[in-house]
C-alpha positions as a Markdown table, in Angstrom:
| # | Residue | x | y | z |
|---|---|---|---|---|
| 1 | Met | -42.4 | 7.6 | 23.3 |
| 2 | Asn | -42.2 | 9.9 | 20.2 |
| 3 | Ser | -39.3 | 12.2 | 19.6 |
| 4 | His | -41.4 | 15.3 | 20.1 |
| 5 | Leu | -42.4 | 14.3 | 23.6 |
| 6 | Leu | -38.8 | 13.2 | 24.4 |
| 7 | Arg | -37.5 | 16.6 | 23.4 |
| 8 | Lys | -39.9 | 18.3 | 25.8 |
| 9 | Ile | -38.9 | 16.0 | 28.7 |
| 10 | Leu | -35.2 | 16.6 | 28.0 |
| 11 | Leu | -35.7 | 20.4 | 27.7 |
| 12 | His | -37.3 | 20.3 | 31.2 |
| 13 | Leu | -34.5 | 18.2 | 32.6 |
| 14 | Trp | -31.6 | 20.0 | 31.0 |
| 15 | Ser | -32.9 | 23.6 | 30.9 |
| 16 | Pro | -30.5 | 24.7 | 33.7 |
| 17 | Tyr | -27.5 | 23.3 | 31.7 |
| 18 | Ser | -27.8 | 25.0 | 28.3 |
| 19 | Phe | -29.1 | 21.9 | 26.6 |
| 20 | Val | -30.8 | 23.2 | 23.4 |
| 21 | Phe | -32.9 | 21.5 | 20.8 |
| 22 | Asn | -33.5 | 23.4 | 17.5 |
| 23 | Asn | -34.5 | 21.9 | 14.1 |
| 24 | Arg | -32.9 | 18.5 | 14.8 |
| 25 | Leu | -29.9 | 20.1 | 16.5 |
| 26 | Val | -28.8 | 19.3 | 20.1 |
| 27 | Arg | -26.3 | 21.6 | 21.7 |
| 28 | Cys | -24.9 | 21.2 | 25.2 |
| 29 | Ser | -22.4 | 23.5 | 26.8 |
| 30 | Asp | -22.8 | 22.7 | 30.5 |
| 31 | Pro | -19.5 | 22.8 | 32.4 |
| 32 | Gly | -20.9 | 20.3 | 34.9 |
| 33 | Ile | -21.3 | 17.4 | 32.4 |
| 34 | Ser | -18.5 | 14.8 | 32.7 |
| 35 | Ala | -19.9 | 12.0 | 30.4 |
| 36 | Val | -21.5 | 11.8 | 26.9 |
| 37 | Pro | -25.3 | 12.3 | 27.6 |
| 38 | Leu | -27.6 | 9.4 | 27.0 |
| 39 | Asn | -31.1 | 9.4 | 25.5 |
| 40 | Val | -30.4 | 12.0 | 22.9 |
| 41 | Pro | -33.2 | 12.0 | 20.3 |
| 42 | Ala | -32.3 | 9.4 | 17.6 |
| 43 | Asp | -33.4 | 11.6 | 14.6 |
| 44 | Ile | -31.1 | 14.5 | 15.2 |
| 45 | Val | -28.6 | 15.5 | 12.5 |
| 46 | Lys | -26.2 | 17.7 | 14.5 |
| 47 | Leu | -24.9 | 17.2 | 18.0 |
| 48 | Arg | -22.6 | 19.8 | 19.7 |
| 49 | Leu | -21.1 | 19.0 | 23.1 |
| 50 | Glu | -18.9 | 22.0 | 23.9 |
| 51 | Lys | -17.0 | 23.3 | 27.0 |
| 52 | Thr | -17.9 | 20.4 | 29.2 |
| 53 | Leu | -15.8 | 18.2 | 31.5 |
| 54 | Ile | -16.1 | 15.1 | 29.2 |
| 55 | Ser | -12.7 | 13.4 | 29.3 |
| 56 | Arg | -13.5 | 10.0 | 27.6 |
| 57 | Val | -15.6 | 8.9 | 24.7 |
| 58 | Pro | -16.6 | 5.3 | 25.3 |
| 59 | Arg | -17.4 | 2.5 | 22.9 |
| 60 | Ala | -20.5 | 3.0 | 20.8 |
| 61 | Ala | -21.2 | 6.3 | 22.4 |
| 62 | Phe | -23.4 | 7.5 | 19.5 |
| 63 | Tyr | -24.7 | 4.1 | 18.3 |
| 64 | Asn | -28.4 | 5.2 | 18.3 |
| 65 | Leu | -27.7 | 8.4 | 16.2 |
| 66 | Ser | -27.6 | 6.8 | 12.8 |
| 67 | Glu | -28.9 | 9.9 | 11.1 |
| 68 | Leu | -26.2 | 12.2 | 12.6 |
| 69 | Arg | -24.3 | 14.2 | 10.0 |
| 70 | Phe | -22.4 | 16.7 | 12.2 |
| 71 | Leu | -20.7 | 15.9 | 15.4 |
| 72 | Trp | -18.9 | 18.6 | 17.3 |
| 73 | Leu | -17.0 | 17.6 | 20.5 |
| 74 | Thr | -15.0 | 20.9 | 20.8 |
| 75 | Tyr | -13.2 | 22.5 | 23.8 |
| 76 | Asn | -13.9 | 19.8 | 26.3 |
| 77 | Thr | -11.2 | 17.9 | 28.2 |
| 78 | Ile | -11.2 | 14.7 | 26.1 |
| 79 | Lys | -8.1 | 12.6 | 26.5 |
| 80 | Phe | -9.3 | 9.2 | 25.2 |
| 81 | Ile | -11.5 | 8.1 | 22.4 |
| 82 | His | -12.3 | 4.4 | 22.1 |
| 83 | Pro | -11.6 | 2.9 | 18.6 |
| 84 | Ser | -15.3 | 1.9 | 18.4 |
| 85 | Ser | -16.7 | 5.2 | 19.6 |
| 86 | Phe | -18.1 | 6.1 | 16.2 |
| 87 | Val | -19.8 | 2.8 | 15.3 |
| 88 | Asn | -23.0 | 3.2 | 13.2 |
| 89 | Leu | -22.3 | 6.8 | 12.2 |
| 90 | Lys | -22.6 | 5.9 | 8.6 |
| 91 | Ala | -24.1 | 9.3 | 7.6 |
| 92 | Leu | -21.6 | 11.5 | 9.5 |
| 93 | Lys | -19.9 | 14.1 | 7.2 |
| 94 | Glu | -18.2 | 16.3 | 9.8 |
| 95 | Leu | -16.3 | 15.5 | 13.0 |
| 96 | Arg | -14.7 | 18.3 | 15.0 |
| 97 | Leu | -12.6 | 17.6 | 18.1 |
| 98 | Asp | -10.9 | 21.0 | 18.4 |
| 99 | Gly | -9.5 | 22.2 | 21.7 |
| 100 | Asn | -9.2 | 18.9 | 23.6 |
| 101 | Leu | -6.3 | 17.0 | 25.2 |
| 102 | Leu | -5.8 | 14.2 | 22.8 |
| 103 | Thr | -2.3 | 12.8 | 22.5 |
| 104 | Ser | -3.5 | 10.1 | 20.0 |
| 105 | Phe | -6.4 | 9.5 | 17.7 |
| 106 | Pro | -8.0 | 6.1 | 16.8 |
| 107 | Trp | -7.6 | 6.4 | 13.0 |
| 108 | Glu | -9.0 | 3.0 | 12.4 |
| 109 | Gly | -12.3 | 4.2 | 13.8 |
| 110 | Leu | -12.8 | 6.3 | 10.7 |
| 111 | Arg | -13.9 | 3.1 | 9.0 |
| 112 | Asp | -17.2 | 3.4 | 10.8 |
| 113 | Met | -17.8 | 6.8 | 9.1 |
| 114 | Pro | -17.5 | 6.1 | 5.3 |
| 115 | Arg | -19.0 | 9.5 | 4.3 |
| 116 | Leu | -16.8 | 11.6 | 6.5 |
| 117 | Gln | -15.3 | 14.5 | 4.7 |
| 118 | Thr | -14.3 | 17.0 | 7.4 |
| 119 | Leu | -11.9 | 16.0 | 10.3 |
| 120 | Ser | -10.7 | 18.7 | 12.6 |
| 121 | Leu | -8.1 | 18.0 | 15.3 |
| 122 | His | -7.0 | 21.6 | 15.8 |
| 123 | Asn | -5.4 | 22.5 | 19.2 |
| 124 | Asn | -4.8 | 19.1 | 20.7 |
| 125 | Cys | -1.6 | 17.4 | 21.9 |
| 126 | Leu | -0.8 | 15.1 | 19.0 |
| 127 | Ser | 2.9 | 14.5 | 18.7 |
| 128 | Ser | 3.0 | 12.0 | 15.9 |
| 129 | Leu | 1.0 | 10.7 | 13.0 |
| 130 | Pro | 1.1 | 6.9 | 12.4 |
| 131 | Ala | 1.8 | 5.7 | 8.8 |
| 132 | His | -1.4 | 3.6 | 8.8 |
| 133 | Ala | -3.5 | 6.7 | 9.2 |
| 134 | Ala | -3.3 | 7.2 | 5.4 |
| 135 | Leu | -5.4 | 4.0 | 4.9 |
| 136 | Phe | -8.4 | 5.7 | 6.5 |
| 137 | Leu | -8.3 | 9.2 | 5.0 |
| 138 | Pro | -8.9 | 8.8 | 1.2 |
| 139 | Asn | -12.3 | 10.6 | 1.4 |
| 140 | Ile | -11.3 | 13.5 | 3.6 |
| 141 | Thr | -11.4 | 16.8 | 1.9 |
| 142 | Tyr | -10.8 | 19.1 | 4.9 |
| 143 | Met | -8.3 | 18.1 | 7.6 |
| 144 | Asp | -7.0 | 20.5 | 10.3 |
| 145 | Leu | -3.9 | 19.3 | 12.3 |
| 146 | Ser | -2.8 | 22.8 | 13.3 |
| 147 | Ser | -1.7 | 23.8 | 16.8 |
| 148 | Asn | -0.5 | 20.3 | 17.9 |
| 149 | Lys | 3.0 | 19.0 | 18.6 |
| 150 | Leu | 3.7 | 17.3 | 15.3 |
| 151 | Thr | 7.3 | 17.2 | 14.1 |
| 152 | Ile | 7.4 | 14.7 | 11.1 |
| 153 | Leu | 4.9 | 13.8 | 8.4 |
| 154 | Pro | 5.0 | 10.1 | 7.4 |
| 155 | Ala | 5.7 | 9.5 | 3.7 |
| 156 | Glu | 2.5 | 7.5 | 3.4 |
| 157 | Leu | 0.4 | 10.7 | 4.0 |
| 158 | Leu | 2.4 | 12.5 | 1.4 |
| 159 | Asp | 1.8 | 9.7 | -1.0 |
| 160 | Leu | -2.0 | 10.1 | -0.3 |
| 161 | Trp | -2.1 | 13.9 | -0.7 |
| 162 | Phe | 0.4 | 14.1 | -3.6 |
| 163 | Pro | 0.0 | 10.8 | -5.6 |
| 164 | Leu | 2.8 | 10.2 | -8.1 |
| 165 | Leu | 1.8 | 10.8 | -11.7 |
| 166 | Gly | 0.3 | 7.6 | -13.2 |
| 167 | Gln | 0.1 | 5.8 | -9.8 |
| 168 | Gln | -3.2 | 7.1 | -8.5 |
| 169 | Glu | -6.1 | 4.6 | -8.8 |
| 170 | Arg | -8.7 | 7.3 | -9.1 |
| 171 | Pro | -9.0 | 11.0 | -9.9 |
| 172 | Val | -7.1 | 13.2 | -7.5 |
| 173 | Gln | -9.4 | 15.2 | -5.2 |
| 174 | Arg | -8.5 | 18.5 | -3.6 |
| 175 | Ile | -8.0 | 18.8 | 0.1 |
| 176 | Ile | -7.8 | 21.7 | 2.5 |
| 177 | Leu | -5.0 | 21.0 | 5.0 |
| 178 | Gly | -4.0 | 22.8 | 8.2 |
| 179 | Leu | -0.4 | 22.1 | 9.3 |
| 180 | His | 0.6 | 25.5 | 10.9 |
| 181 | Asp | 1.5 | 26.0 | 14.5 |
| 182 | Asn | 3.4 | 22.7 | 14.8 |
| 183 | Pro | 7.1 | 22.3 | 15.8 |
| 184 | Trp | 8.1 | 20.7 | 12.4 |
| 185 | Leu | 11.6 | 19.6 | 11.9 |
| 186 | Cys | 13.3 | 21.1 | 8.9 |
| 187 | Asp | 13.5 | 18.0 | 6.7 |
| 188 | Cys | 12.8 | 16.8 | 3.2 |
| 189 | Gln | 9.1 | 15.9 | 3.9 |
| 190 | Ile | 8.0 | 19.3 | 5.1 |
| 191 | Ser | 10.1 | 20.9 | 2.3 |
| 192 | Met | 8.3 | 18.7 | -0.3 |
| 193 | Val | 4.9 | 19.7 | 1.1 |
| 194 | Met | 5.7 | 23.4 | 0.7 |
| 195 | Ser | 7.1 | 22.9 | -2.8 |
| 196 | Leu | 4.2 | 20.8 | -4.0 |
| 197 | Thr | 1.5 | 23.0 | -2.5 |
| 198 | Met | 2.9 | 26.0 | -4.3 |
| 199 | Ser | 3.0 | 24.3 | -7.7 |
| 200 | Leu | 0.4 | 24.9 | -10.3 |
| 201 | Gly | -2.6 | 22.6 | -10.0 |
| 202 | Ser | -1.6 | 21.2 | -6.6 |
| 203 | Pro | -4.3 | 19.0 | -5.0 |
| 204 | Val | -3.5 | 20.4 | -1.6 |
| 205 | Val | -4.4 | 23.9 | -0.3 |
| 206 | Leu | -2.8 | 25.0 | 3.0 |
| 207 | Met | -4.9 | 27.0 | 5.4 |
| 208 | Asp | -1.7 | 28.9 | 6.3 |
| 209 | Gln | 1.5 | 28.8 | 4.4 |
| 210 | Met | 3.5 | 30.4 | 7.2 |
| 211 | Leu | 5.0 | 27.1 | 8.5 |
| 212 | Met | 7.8 | 27.1 | 11.0 |
| 213 | Cys | 10.5 | 24.4 | 11.4 |
| 214 | Ser | 13.6 | 23.9 | 13.5 |
| 215 | Arg | 16.9 | 22.0 | 13.0 |
| 216 | Ser | 16.3 | 19.8 | 16.0 |
| 217 | Leu | 13.8 | 19.3 | 18.8 |
| 218 | Gly | 13.9 | 22.2 | 21.3 |
| 219 | Gln | 15.5 | 24.7 | 19.0 |
| 220 | Ser | 13.8 | 27.9 | 18.0 |
| 221 | Gly | 11.9 | 27.7 | 14.8 |
| 222 | Met | 12.3 | 29.6 | 11.5 |
| 223 | Leu | 10.1 | 30.3 | 8.6 |
| 224 | Leu | 10.2 | 27.3 | 6.3 |
| 225 | Thr | 10.8 | 29.5 | 3.2 |
| 226 | Lys | 14.0 | 30.8 | 4.8 |
| 227 | Ala | 15.4 | 27.4 | 6.1 |
| 228 | Glu | 18.0 | 25.5 | 4.1 |
| 229 | Leu | 16.3 | 22.1 | 3.8 |
| 230 | Ser | 17.5 | 18.7 | 2.8 |
| 231 | His | 16.3 | 18.2 | -0.8 |
| 232 | Cys | 14.6 | 15.0 | -1.8 |
| 233 | Met | 16.3 | 12.7 | -4.3 |
| 234 | Arg | 14.6 | 10.5 | -6.8 |
| 235 | Pro | 15.3 | 6.8 | -6.3 |
| 236 | Ser | 18.0 | 5.1 | -8.3 |
| 237 | Ile | 18.0 | 1.3 | -8.7 |
| 238 | Gln | 21.0 | -1.0 | -9.2 |
| 239 | Pro | 19.9 | -4.7 | -9.8 |
| 240 | Ala | 22.5 | -7.3 | -9.1 |
| 241 | Val | 21.9 | -8.8 | -12.6 |
| 242 | Thr | 19.5 | -8.0 | -15.4 |
| 243 | Arg | 19.2 | -11.5 | -16.9 |
| 244 | Val | 19.2 | -14.9 | -15.1 |
| 245 | Ile | 19.1 | -18.3 | -16.7 |
| 246 | Ser | 18.5 | -21.2 | -14.4 |
| 247 | Pro | 17.6 | -24.9 | -14.8 |
| 248 | Leu | 14.3 | -26.3 | -14.0 |
| 249 | Gly | 13.8 | -27.2 | -10.3 |
| 250 | Ser | 16.7 | -25.0 | -9.0 |
| 251 | Asn | 16.5 | -22.2 | -6.5 |
| 252 | Val | 17.1 | -18.5 | -7.4 |
| 253 | Ile | 17.6 | -15.3 | -5.5 |
| 254 | Leu | 16.9 | -12.0 | -7.2 |
| 255 | Arg | 18.3 | -8.8 | -5.6 |
| 256 | Cys | 18.1 | -5.1 | -6.3 |
| 257 | Asp | 19.5 | -2.1 | -4.4 |
| 258 | Ala | 18.1 | 1.4 | -4.4 |
| 259 | Thr | 19.3 | 4.8 | -3.2 |
| 260 | Gly | 17.3 | 8.0 | -2.7 |
| 261 | Tyr | 16.1 | 10.5 | -0.1 |
| 262 | Pro | 13.9 | 9.9 | 1.7 |
| 263 | Thr | 14.8 | 6.2 | 1.8 |
| 264 | Pro | 12.8 | 4.6 | -0.9 |
| 265 | Thr | 10.4 | 1.7 | -0.5 |
| 266 | Leu | 10.9 | -1.3 | -2.8 |
| 267 | Thr | 8.3 | -3.5 | -4.4 |
| 268 | Trp | 8.6 | -6.5 | -6.7 |
| 269 | Ile | 6.1 | -6.8 | -9.5 |
| 270 | Lys | 5.4 | -10.3 | -10.9 |
| 271 | Thr | 2.4 | -12.6 | -10.7 |
| 272 | Ser | 4.1 | -15.5 | -8.9 |
| 273 | Ala | 4.6 | -16.9 | -5.5 |
| 274 | Tyr | 7.8 | -15.8 | -3.9 |
| 275 | Thr | 9.3 | -14.8 | -0.6 |
| 276 | Val | 10.4 | -11.1 | -0.1 |
| 277 | Met | 13.1 | -9.9 | 2.2 |
| 278 | Gln | 13.9 | -6.2 | 2.6 |
| 279 | Glu | 16.3 | -4.1 | 4.6 |
| 280 | Ser | 17.5 | -0.6 | 4.9 |
| 281 | Pro | 21.1 | -0.7 | 6.2 |
| 282 | Arg | 21.3 | 3.1 | 6.6 |
| 283 | Val | 19.3 | 6.2 | 5.7 |
| 284 | Gly | 19.0 | 6.6 | 2.0 |
| 285 | Val | 19.8 | 3.0 | 1.1 |
| 286 | Arg | 17.6 | 0.0 | 0.8 |
| 287 | Trp | 17.9 | -3.5 | -0.7 |
| 288 | Ser | 15.4 | -6.2 | -1.4 |
| 289 | Ile | 15.6 | -9.8 | -2.5 |
| 290 | Ile | 13.1 | -12.4 | -3.5 |
| 291 | Ser | 13.7 | -16.1 | -3.2 |
| 292 | Leu | 12.3 | -18.5 | -5.8 |
| 293 | Asn | 12.5 | -22.2 | -4.8 |
| 294 | Gly | 12.0 | -25.2 | -7.1 |
| 295 | Leu | 11.8 | -23.3 | -10.3 |
| 296 | Ser | 9.0 | -24.2 | -12.8 |
| 297 | Tyr | 8.4 | -22.9 | -16.3 |
| 298 | Lys | 5.6 | -20.6 | -14.9 |
| 299 | Asp | 8.3 | -18.7 | -12.9 |
| 300 | Ala | 10.0 | -17.5 | -16.0 |
| 301 | Gly | 9.4 | -13.9 | -17.2 |
| 302 | Glu | 10.2 | -10.4 | -16.2 |
| 303 | Tyr | 10.5 | -9.3 | -12.6 |
| 304 | Arg | 10.4 | -5.5 | -12.0 |
| 305 | Cys | 12.0 | -4.0 | -8.9 |
| 306 | Gln | 10.2 | -0.7 | -8.2 |
| 307 | Ala | 11.6 | 1.9 | -5.9 |
| 308 | Arg | 9.5 | 4.9 | -4.9 |
| 309 | Asn | 9.6 | 7.9 | -2.5 |
| 310 | Met | 7.9 | 11.3 | -2.5 |
| 311 | Ala | 10.4 | 12.5 | -5.1 |
| 312 | Gly | 9.5 | 10.0 | -7.8 |
| 313 | Ile | 9.6 | 6.4 | -8.9 |
| 314 | Ser | 12.1 | 4.2 | -10.7 |
| 315 | Glu | 12.0 | 0.6 | -12.0 |
| 316 | Ala | 14.6 | -1.9 | -13.1 |
| 317 | Pro | 13.6 | -5.2 | -14.9 |
| 318 | Ile | 15.3 | -8.6 | -14.3 |
| 319 | Lys | 14.5 | -11.3 | -16.8 |
| 320 | Leu | 14.4 | -14.9 | -15.6 |
| 321 | Lys | 14.7 | -17.8 | -18.1 |
| 322 | Val | 14.0 | -21.4 | -16.9 |
| 323 | Val | 15.6 | -24.1 | -19.0 |
| 324 | Gly | 15.5 | -27.9 | -18.8 |
| 325 | Val | 17.1 | -31.0 | -20.4 |
| 326 | Thr | 14.9 | -33.8 | -21.7 |
| 327 | Arg | 16.4 | -37.1 | -22.4 |
| 328 | Leu | 14.5 | -39.7 | -24.4 |
| 329 | Ser | 15.9 | -43.2 | -24.2 |
| 330 | His | 14.8 | -46.8 | -24.3 |
| 331 | Leu | 11.6 | -46.0 | -26.0 |
| 332 | Pro | 9.1 | -48.9 | -25.9 |
| 333 | Lys | 9.8 | -51.1 | -28.9 |
| 334 | Lys | 7.1 | -51.0 | -31.4 |
| 335 | Lys | 5.6 | -54.4 | -31.9 |
| 336 | Phe | 5.4 | -55.5 | -35.5 |
| 337 | Gln | 3.7 | -58.5 | -37.0 |
| 338 | Lys | 6.3 | -61.2 | -37.3 |
| 339 | Ile | 6.9 | -62.3 | -40.9 |
| 340 | Pro | 8.8 | -65.4 | -41.4 |
| 341 | Pro | 12.0 | -64.7 | -43.3 |
| 342 | Lys | 11.9 | -65.7 | -46.9 |
| 343 | Pro | 14.8 | -65.7 | -49.2 |
| 344 | Ser | 14.3 | -62.5 | -51.0 |
| 345 | Pro | 16.6 | -59.8 | -52.3 |
| 346 | Lys | 14.2 | -57.2 | -50.8 |
| 347 | Tyr | 14.8 | -58.3 | -47.2 |
| 348 | Arg | 18.0 | -57.8 | -45.3 |
| 349 | Lys | 19.0 | -56.8 | -41.8 |
| 350 | Thr | 21.6 | -54.2 | -41.1 |
| 351 | Lys | 22.9 | -52.0 | -38.3 |
| 352 | Ile | 22.7 | -48.3 | -39.0 |
| 353 | Gln | 24.0 | -45.4 | -36.8 |
| 354 | Leu | 22.8 | -41.9 | -37.7 |
| 355 | Gln | 23.3 | -38.5 | -35.9 |
| 356 | Tyr | 21.2 | -35.5 | -36.6 |
| 357 | Thr | 21.7 | -32.0 | -35.1 |
| 358 | Met | 19.3 | -29.0 | -35.3 |
| 359 | Glu | 18.5 | -25.8 | -33.4 |
| 360 | Ile | 15.1 | -25.1 | -31.9 |
| 361 | Ser | 14.3 | -22.0 | -29.8 |
| 362 | Gly | 17.8 | -21.5 | -28.4 |
| 363 | Phe | 18.5 | -25.3 | -27.9 |
| 364 | Ser | 20.7 | -27.6 | -29.8 |
| 365 | Val | 19.0 | -30.9 | -30.4 |
| 366 | Val | 21.2 | -34.0 | -31.1 |
| 367 | Cys | 19.5 | -37.3 | -32.0 |
| 368 | Phe | 21.2 | -40.7 | -32.3 |
| 369 | Leu | 19.6 | -43.5 | -34.3 |
| 370 | Ala | 21.0 | -46.6 | -32.5 |
| 371 | Tyr | 19.7 | -49.6 | -34.5 |
| 372 | Ser | 17.2 | -50.3 | -37.3 |
| 373 | Ala | 16.1 | -52.9 | -39.8 |
| 374 | Leu | 15.3 | -52.4 | -43.5 |
| 375 | Phe | 12.5 | -54.3 | -45.0 |
| 376 | Asn | 11.0 | -53.5 | -48.4 |
| 377 | Asn | 12.7 | -50.1 | -48.4 |
| 378 | Lys | 11.1 | -49.2 | -45.0 |
| 379 | Leu | 13.0 | -48.1 | -41.9 |
| 380 | Phe | 12.0 | -49.6 | -38.5 |
| 381 | Val | 13.6 | -47.8 | -35.5 |
| 382 | Asp | 14.3 | -49.9 | -32.4 |
| 383 | Glu | 15.8 | -47.1 | -30.2 |
| 384 | Leu | 16.1 | -43.3 | -30.5 |
| 385 | Ile | 18.0 | -41.0 | -28.1 |
| 386 | Cys | 17.7 | -37.2 | -28.2 |
| 387 | Gln | 19.5 | -34.7 | -26.1 |
| 388 | Phe | 18.6 | -31.0 | -25.7 |
| 389 | Asn | 21.5 | -28.6 | -25.0 |
| 390 | Leu | 21.2 | -24.9 | -24.2 |
| 391 | Leu | 23.0 | -22.7 | -26.6 |
| 392 | Lys | 25.6 | -20.5 | -25.0 |
């Protein structure tokens, strides 16, 4: 059945319910519909389901609409969206879910919409944003979170919207962001957003800069510009040591502590295999250690402890030197052709003990010549012992 004939059939079936086809557009605003309609023409580019009783969006609800570019599911009663609802929507550029009853959103589902640029969740019931949401939003240029119940912005989102100078992997793109009409707490994060959006060349443009915040949940809000907010503090790092010298095969623990507000995250930078442990004993303080077991020469080098938060980034280097002691003893005796002794003034056996000391690359090398024989003015060594000592 061709798409033209299917449109005519659907027009006949849905005509009492405001189901409209127009230039590859399908719009339905029937208050009696309680489920996502099936058999929608596969070649449409825009689908609008508005003011219906749809409460759930099931798995693969739009799988056959691979050419869809605009999906509006606005002012329904949607409470649940399956994480795989948007499978096969690879061409979708705009998703609007305004005016529903969503308390959460399946952010991981955005992976099925790689070309999505517009995401609107205006006027829902979202009370929190998970940190992992930032992983799925790098291509979004318009995002409306206004009129929800949000109180705190995770630092990961601020890192995405306001990348630290020199840390971004690609050119910063501008984003239009709606944050107004939420019960924000008066904290460092929201203060930083306001400060950065008002700076020259900010990558973020707020739809409405009249943000309200409160001291605690339940209290009346005040204009953010009038609130006395906690100021962010750039991280400061205190490594336990800056230089470590350890013998080959030993175990080493490197530690660094950082302070800052918000509490900074710590990262160790070194191409090596190690175990990382990290803890934040209280707000504004964090420590991290790495454990290196069975040191080898490849573990030597510079380890950098990096602390970062939305106020900035700091680093502290720790240099690790791996040393070893090599002892050469009882070398295999060199076999010489036996020459029968003849009475001659040129041949004589003697016992010689020599000691030679030199410095090589921070080591003191002491060699002992234990025994030798002199024949025709040539020295034959039977045993050589050398010891390498680290210079203090």
